[in-house]
A tleap script that builds the chain and sets N, CA, C and O, in Angstrom:
source leaprc.protein.ff14SB
mol = sequence {
  NMET LYS TYR TYR ILE ARG LYS LYS ILE THR
  ALA THR PHE GLU GLN ALA ILE ASP ARG VAL
  LYS GLU SER LEU GLU ILE GLU GLY PHE GLY
  ILE VAL SER GLU ILE ASN ILE HIE GLU LYS
  LEU LYS GLU LYS ILE ALA GLY GLU ILE LYS
  ALA LYS LEU GLU ARG VAL ILE THR SER LEU
  HIE SER GLY VAL GLU SER PHE GLY LEU CILE
}
set mol.1.N position { 0.842 -1.174 0.000 }
set mol.1.CA position { 0.000 0.000 0.000 }
set mol.1.C position { 0.889 1.240 0.000 }
set mol.1.O position { 1.880 1.297 0.728 }
set mol.2.N position { 0.544 2.203 -0.794 }
set mol.2.CA position { 1.335 3.426 -0.955 }
set mol.2.C position { 0.761 4.543 -0.066 }
set mol.2.O position { -0.432 4.838 -0.132 }
set mol.3.N position { 1.610 5.158 0.761 }
set mol.3.CA position { 1.190 6.215 1.675 }
set mol.3.C position { 1.831 7.558 1.350 }
set mol.3.O position { 2.085 8.356 2.252 }
set mol.4.N position { 2.089 7.810 0.101 }
set mol.4.CA position { 2.727 9.059 -0.284 }
set mol.4.C position { 2.311 9.435 -1.692 }
set mol.4.O position { 1.750 8.635 -2.440 }
set mol.5.N position { 2.603 10.674 -2.023 }
set mol.5.CA position { 2.392 11.167 -3.376 }
set mol.5.C position { 3.766 11.552 -3.903 }
set mol.5.O position { 4.529 12.238 -3.223 }
set mol.6.N position { 4.075 11.119 -5.094 }
set mol.6.CA position { 5.383 11.424 -5.678 }
set mol.6.C position { 5.174 12.244 -6.940 }
set mol.6.O position { 4.337 11.918 -7.782 }
set mol.7.N position { 5.947 13.307 -7.053 }
set mol.7.CA position { 5.870 14.148 -8.238 }
set mol.7.C position { 7.260 14.703 -8.517 }
set mol.7.O position { 7.935 15.182 -7.606 }
set mol.8.N position { 7.684 14.640 -9.767 }
set mol.8.CA position { 8.982 15.170 -10.172 }
set mol.8.C position { 8.808 16.631 -10.571 }
set mol.8.O position { 7.916 16.965 -11.351 }
set mol.9.N position { 9.658 17.498 -10.036 }
set mol.9.CA position { 9.600 18.921 -10.360 }
set mol.9.C position { 10.988 19.416 -10.747 }
set mol.9.O position { 12.000 18.783 -10.444 }
set mol.10.N position { 11.013 20.555 -11.420 }
set mol.10.CA position { 12.302 21.151 -11.780 }
set mol.10.C position { 12.562 22.322 -10.838 }
set mol.10.O position { 12.238 23.471 -11.141 }
set mol.11.N position { 13.148 22.008 -9.703 }
set mol.11.CA position { 13.480 23.019 -8.698 }
set mol.11.C position { 14.570 22.444 -7.805 }
set mol.11.O position { 14.730 21.228 -7.699 }
set mol.12.N position { 15.312 23.333 -7.168 }
set mol.12.CA position { 16.276 22.866 -6.175 }
set mol.12.C position { 15.492 22.439 -4.937 }
set mol.12.O position { 14.302 22.734 -4.817 }
set mol.13.N position { 16.155 21.750 -4.023 }
set mol.13.CA position { 15.487 21.311 -2.804 }
set mol.13.C position { 14.939 22.511 -2.031 }
set mol.13.O position { 13.793 22.488 -1.581 }
set mol.14.N position { 15.746 23.550 -1.876 }
set mol.14.CA position { 15.314 24.735 -1.124 }
set mol.14.C position { 14.145 25.439 -1.809 }
set mol.14.O position { 13.229 25.912 -1.136 }
set mol.15.N position { 14.167 25.513 -3.143 }
set mol.15.CA position { 13.052 26.108 -3.874 }
set mol.15.C position { 11.782 25.290 -3.650 }
set mol.15.O position { 10.699 25.849 -3.484 }
set mol.16.N position { 11.920 23.974 -3.646 }
set mol.16.CA position { 10.765 23.101 -3.419 }
set mol.16.C position { 10.188 23.309 -2.017 }
set mol.16.O position { 8.970 23.362 -1.848 }
set mol.17.N position { 11.056 23.428 -1.020 }
set mol.17.CA position { 10.602 23.690 0.355 }
set mol.17.C position { 9.833 25.002 0.399 }
set mol.17.O position { 8.761 25.072 1.000 }
set mol.18.N position { 10.373 26.051 -0.236 }
set mol.18.CA position { 9.694 27.353 -0.269 }
set mol.18.C position { 8.328 27.247 -0.943 }
set mol.18.O position { 7.360 27.854 -0.485 }
set mol.19.N position { 8.246 26.476 -2.030 }
set mol.19.CA position { 6.977 26.303 -2.741 }
set mol.19.C position { 5.953 25.568 -1.883 }
set mol.19.O position { 4.769 25.903 -1.901 }
set mol.20.N position { 6.408 24.567 -1.133 }
set mol.20.CA position { 5.506 23.832 -0.231 }
set mol.20.C position { 4.954 24.783 0.826 }
set mol.20.O position { 3.750 24.794 1.085 }
set mol.21.N position { 5.835 25.586 1.440 }
set mol.21.CA position { 5.398 26.532 2.467 }
set mol.21.C position { 4.411 27.548 1.902 }
set mol.21.O position { 3.393 27.837 2.530 }
set mol.22.N position { 4.706 28.092 0.718 }
set mol.22.CA position { 3.809 29.061 0.078 }
set mol.22.C position { 2.452 28.433 -0.213 }
set mol.22.O position { 1.416 29.057 0.016 }
set mol.23.N position { 2.454 27.204 -0.715 }
set mol.23.CA position { 1.205 26.506 -1.029 }
set mol.23.C position { 0.384 26.245 0.226 }
set mol.23.O position { -0.838 26.390 0.210 }
set mol.24.N position { 1.046 25.863 1.308 }
set mol.24.CA position { 0.341 25.653 2.572 }
set mol.24.C position { -0.307 26.949 3.049 }
set mol.24.O position { -1.455 26.948 3.493 }
set mol.25.N position { 0.428 28.050 2.956 }
set mol.25.CA position { -0.104 29.344 3.384 }
set mol.25.C position { -1.301 29.771 2.528 }
set mol.25.O position { -2.276 30.312 3.050 }
set mol.26.N position { -1.228 29.532 1.228 }
set mol.26.CA position { -2.339 29.863 0.332 }
set mol.26.C position { -3.599 29.100 0.744 }
set mol.26.O position { -4.706 29.632 0.666 }
set mol.27.N position { -3.422 27.854 1.180 }
set mol.27.CA position { -4.555 27.016 1.586 }
set mol.27.C position { -5.003 27.282 3.021 }
set mol.27.O position { -5.904 26.613 3.525 }
set mol.28.N position { -4.377 28.255 3.678 }
set mol.28.CA position { -4.799 28.624 5.027 }
set mol.28.C position { -4.054 27.927 6.150 }
set mol.28.O position { -4.448 28.031 7.312 }
set mol.29.N position { -2.980 27.217 5.821 }
set mol.29.CA position { -2.174 26.551 6.843 }
set mol.29.C position { -1.080 27.496 7.319 }
set mol.29.O position { -0.507 28.244 6.527 }
set mol.30.N position { -0.798 27.460 8.598 }
set mol.30.CA position { 0.320 28.204 9.151 }
set mol.30.C position { 1.421 27.229 9.516 }
set mol.30.O position { 1.138 26.142 10.021 }
set mol.31.N position { 2.668 27.593 9.270 }
set mol.31.CA position { 3.801 26.728 9.615 }
set mol.31.C position { 4.046 26.847 11.115 }
set mol.31.O position { 4.319 27.932 11.628 }
set mol.32.N position { 3.945 25.720 11.807 }
set mol.32.CA position { 4.150 25.692 13.255 }
set mol.32.C position { 5.623 25.460 13.570 }
set mol.32.O position { 6.189 26.110 14.450 }
set mol.33.N position { 6.236 24.533 12.849 }
set mol.33.CA position { 7.659 24.262 13.066 }
set mol.33.C position { 8.266 23.631 11.828 }
set mol.33.O position { 7.571 23.087 10.970 }
set mol.34.N position { 9.577 23.720 11.764 }
set mol.34.CA position { 10.328 23.078 10.688 }
set mol.34.C position { 11.616 22.539 11.294 }
set mol.34.O position { 12.365 23.278 11.933 }
set mol.35.N position { 11.869 21.266 11.096 }
set mol.35.CA position { 13.064 20.631 11.649 }
set mol.35.C position { 13.917 20.121 10.502 }
set mol.35.O position { 13.446 19.353 9.663 }
set mol.36.N position { 15.159 20.545 10.468 }
set mol.36.CA position { 16.114 20.056 9.481 }
set mol.36.C position { 16.749 18.801 10.076 }
set mol.36.O position { 17.671 18.883 10.887 }
set mol.37.N position { 16.239 17.635 9.660 }
set mol.37.CA position { 16.678 16.361 10.215 }
set mol.37.C position { 18.173 16.143 9.997 }
set mol.37.O position { 18.872 15.672 10.895 }
set mol.38.N position { 18.659 16.481 8.818 }
set mol.38.CA position { 20.079 16.297 8.504 }
set mol.38.C position { 20.957 17.062 9.497 }
set mol.38.O position { 21.921 16.514 10.031 }
set mol.39.N position { 20.619 18.325 9.738 }
set mol.39.CA position { 21.413 19.142 10.666 }
set mol.39.C position { 21.304 18.631 12.103 }
set mol.39.O position { 22.297 18.614 12.830 }
set mol.40.N position { 20.110 18.215 12.514 }
set mol.40.CA position { 19.924 17.696 13.871 }
set mol.40.C position { 20.744 16.435 14.107 }
set mol.40.O position { 21.395 16.297 15.142 }
set mol.41.N position { 20.712 15.506 13.136 }
set mol.41.CA position { 21.484 14.275 13.287 }
set mol.41.C position { 22.981 14.550 13.249 }
set mol.41.O position { 23.752 13.941 13.990 }
set mol.42.N position { 23.382 15.466 12.387 }
set mol.42.CA position { 24.795 15.845 12.300 }
set mol.42.C position { 25.271 16.410 13.638 }
set mol.42.O position { 26.376 16.117 14.097 }
set mol.43.N position { 24.414 17.223 14.248 }
set mol.43.CA position { 24.705 17.831 15.546 }
set mol.43.C position { 24.803 16.762 16.642 }
set mol.43.O position { 25.688 16.824 17.496 }
set mol.44.N position { 23.897 15.791 16.615 }
set mol.44.CA position { 23.833 14.771 17.661 }
set mol.44.C position { 24.969 13.756 17.567 }
set mol.44.O position { 25.506 13.344 18.596 }
set mol.45.N position { 25.346 13.347 16.358 }
set mol.45.CA position { 26.382 12.317 16.231 }
set mol.45.C position { 27.740 12.896 15.869 }
set mol.45.O position { 28.717 12.161 15.729 }
set mol.46.N position { 27.801 14.209 15.718 }
set mol.46.CA position { 29.051 14.911 15.419 }
set mol.46.C position { 29.736 14.371 14.167 }
set mol.46.O position { 30.939 14.109 14.167 }
set mol.47.N position { 28.969 14.212 13.120 }
set mol.47.CA position { 29.546 13.745 11.870 }
set mol.47.C position { 28.541 13.819 10.740 }
set mol.47.O position { 27.356 14.061 10.965 }
set mol.48.N position { 29.017 13.609 9.525 }
set mol.48.CA position { 28.150 13.643 8.346 }
set mol.48.C position { 27.431 12.308 8.178 }
set mol.48.O position { 28.006 11.242 8.398 }
set mol.49.N position { 26.181 12.389 7.789 }
set mol.49.CA position { 25.418 11.191 7.459 }
set mol.49.C position { 24.621 11.458 6.190 }
set mol.49.O position { 24.417 12.609 5.804 }
set mol.50.N position { 24.185 10.416 5.566 }
set mol.50.CA position { 23.325 10.552 4.397 }
set mol.50.C position { 21.926 10.118 4.833 }
set mol.50.O position { 21.674 8.932 5.045 }
set mol.51.N position { 21.027 11.080 4.963 }
set mol.51.CA position { 19.673 10.791 5.430 }
set mol.51.C position { 18.691 10.842 4.271 }
set mol.51.O position { 18.799 11.699 3.394 }
set mol.52.N position { 17.737 9.927 4.269 }
set mol.52.CA position { 16.670 9.938 3.270 }
set mol.52.C position { 15.659 11.030 3.602 }
set mol.52.O position { 15.133 11.685 2.702 }
set mol.53.N position { 15.389 11.226 4.875 }
set mol.53.CA position { 14.426 12.229 5.320 }
set mol.53.C position { 15.177 13.516 5.620 }
set mol.53.O position { 16.082 13.531 6.455 }
set mol.54.N position { 14.806 14.595 4.944 }
set mol.54.CA position { 15.524 15.859 5.102 }
set mol.54.C position { 14.832 16.814 6.072 }
set mol.54.O position { 15.481 17.383 6.950 }
set mol.55.N position { 13.540 16.991 5.923 }
set mol.55.CA position { 12.833 17.991 6.729 }
set mol.55.C position { 11.514 17.449 7.246 }
set mol.55.O position { 10.889 16.588 6.627 }
set mol.56.N position { 11.108 17.965 8.382 }
set mol.56.CA position { 9.766 17.739 8.905 }
set mol.56.C position { 9.155 19.121 9.049 }
set mol.56.O position { 9.685 19.976 9.759 }
set mol.57.N position { 8.030 19.334 8.367 }
set mol.57.CA position { 7.323 20.612 8.456 }
set mol.57.C position { 5.978 20.340 9.118 }
set mol.57.O position { 5.209 19.504 8.645 }
set mol.58.N position { 5.697 21.037 10.199 }
set mol.58.CA position { 4.431 20.903 10.892 }
set mol.58.C position { 3.590 22.126 10.568 }
set mol.58.O position { 4.057 23.260 10.677 }
set mol.59.N position { 2.352 21.890 10.170 }
set mol.59.CA position { 1.466 23.005 9.843 }
set mol.59.C position { 0.144 22.847 10.574 }
set mol.59.O position { -0.195 21.754 11.028 }
set mol.60.N position { -0.599 23.937 10.686 }
set mol.60.CA position { -1.846 23.939 11.423 }
set mol.60.C position { -2.908 24.665 10.617 }
set mol.60.O position { -2.659 25.735 10.063 }
set mol.61.N position { -4.107 24.069 10.556 }
set mol.61.CA position { -5.231 24.678 9.836 }
set mol.61.C position { -6.514 24.336 10.578 }
set mol.61.O position { -6.807 23.163 10.811 }
set mol.62.N position { -7.261 25.333 10.940 }
set mol.62.CA position { -8.565 25.148 11.587 }
set mol.62.C position { -8.536 24.165 12.751 }
set mol.62.O position { -9.457 23.364 12.913 }
set mol.63.N position { -7.493 24.224 13.552 }
set mol.63.CA position { -7.411 23.374 14.728 }
set mol.63.C position { -6.999 21.935 14.457 }
set mol.63.O position { -6.989 21.125 15.383 }
set mol.64.N position { -6.658 21.591 13.221 }
set mol.64.CA position { -6.233 20.239 12.883 }
set mol.64.C position { -4.753 20.288 12.531 }
set mol.64.O position { -4.354 20.979 11.593 }
set mol.65.N position { -3.951 19.563 13.278 }
set mol.65.CA position { -2.508 19.579 13.043 }
set mol.65.C position { -2.141 18.549 11.988 }
set mol.65.O position { -2.684 17.444 11.984 }
set mol.66.N position { -1.237 18.895 11.106 }
set mol.66.CA position { -0.778 17.952 10.083 }
set mol.66.C position { 0.740 18.020 9.982 }
set mol.66.O position { 1.347 19.061 10.236 }
set mol.67.N position { 1.344 16.892 9.605 }
set mol.67.CA position { 2.787 16.813 9.491 }
set mol.67.C position { 3.149 16.491 8.051 }
set mol.67.O position { 2.510 15.649 7.419 }
set mol.68.N position { 4.161 17.150 7.538 }
set mol.68.CA position { 4.671 16.849 6.205 }
set mol.68.C position { 6.118 16.425 6.317 }
set mol.68.O position { 6.945 17.144 6.878 }
set mol.69.N position { 6.419 15.275 5.791 }
set mol.69.CA position { 7.790 14.769 5.811 }
set mol.69.C position { 8.370 14.895 4.435 }
set mol.69.O position { 7.791 14.413 3.461 }
set mol.70.N position { 9.518 15.546 4.344 }
set mol.70.CA position { 10.132 15.776 3.041 }
set mol.70.C position { 11.548 15.236 3.072 }
set mol.70.O position { 12.263 15.321 2.074 }
savepdb mol mol.pdb
quit
């Protein structure tokens, strides 16, 4: 069973993150938090790692919390 949506775009990772945030705001979501997983793990283990999961963005709309994993 597939629990994600995949779409190929022509943008850098940072541009894609900005587009996601802008789209959430247009739909009435506010960004509650953003965690850079790569930086957090690098900080915790004091070294470079290759992580599949880069960011966790938490947003809020009409009292319903949602999480986006990128």
